[in-house]
C-alpha positions, 0 to 999 in steps of 0.5 A: 500500500505504501511506496517503497524506498527504491521507488518514486511516488508519482508515476507517469500515470499520475497527475502533476502535483500542482496546477496553475490556472490562468498563469498570465492573470494580471489581477493583484489577487493570487488565489491558492488552494491547499486542498483543492484536489482529492487524487491519490497516487496510484502506488498508494492504492487509494490509501485503503479508502473508498471513493466515497471517503475520498470525496468527503470533506476529509479528502479535500476542500469540497468545491474549492477547485471549481470555485477557484477556477471560476474566480480566476476567470472573473478576476483575471487572477492566477490560481495555484491549486493542489492536485492530491488529497490532503490525506496523502499529505496536507500542504497547509502543514509544515513537515513537523506537524503531527497531522501532516500525514493523518492516521485518522481524520474525523473518526475515519481511519486512513489505513495507507498512512499507518506505519509510514517509514521515513522514506515514504514521508520524504517522498510525499514531501518531495513530490507533492508538498514541496512542488506546490509550495515552490509554485507559489513562491515562484509566482510571487517572485515573478510578480515581485520582479514585475512590480505587481502588487499581490494580495494572497487569498487562500481558498478553503471550505469547511464541513457544516458539522464536526463530530464532538464528544457527544454529538455533531457540532453545527457550524452556523457561518456561511463564510469565515475569514481567517487571519493572525500575524502579518499585514491583516488590513485586507482581511479586516476589510474583507470582514467588513464588506462581508458583514454588510451582506444582510444574508450572511453570518460571517465568522471572524476567525471561525470556524477555527482560528488561524494560528501556527498550525497553518503553513502556507499563508504564514510562509508566503505572506507574513515575512514580506507583510503581504496583504492576505486573507484565508477564506473558508466557505461552508461546503454545503454551499459549494456542493453544486456548480450552481453554488460555486457560480453564486459564490464566485460572483459574490466573491469577485465583487466583494474581493474588489471592494475590500481591496479598494477599501484596504488600499484607501485606508493606507492612502486616504488622500487618494482613491486607489482601484485594485484589480 
């Protein structure tokens, strides 16, 4: 079930670990999807799970691959997305985090992750995790060299309920904005414009807080003080193409409003359009 030390993990029949959608996008927004795919390398034999399990929230962020591609088109933005399931390796964790490769997720045992050797872990890091993080770094370097402003937006989705000690714990928010260190001006502006939408219950660092468990935003946004936001959308709202279209339309509008608001707060004497 696991790869062997003498083998590479990804074969010729496997997809590339990272996809860049709309690579020539001119928008200030750089969209990323840490958990946008749920593929499993053929050599891992589906991690011993069923297709149903891999299609659940434990396998990926439902709807984010479709939503991100739609947003990339509407905003003319670059979307860097992960191909493989978070159960193969979680690209929003650093290599020392215990849930980088989870043995169990929301009470589901992952047989293919039990008893991994160091070589197995190293292969997943080298062939999936590292290329994804390198693709984001390369895109940021390209944009910096071209003098482009970048607002880094991580797209995630969350399950409507998580299992608690006694019962499922319902999550009432349709959308949440996560932030912590670094430049939080854009995240705060996005919270403000979302709260102005009368039909939304908006989570401020909900359904959970961003903290040092997160890896991608802290790595790529904090040191350079790049404006950023991590967006979490409830998965039952993204379970259909129609739902993704509705959220892509809404976010394309609100992201631009928030970008202009955050830019104006930095430069109050002028009106700055961020596109």
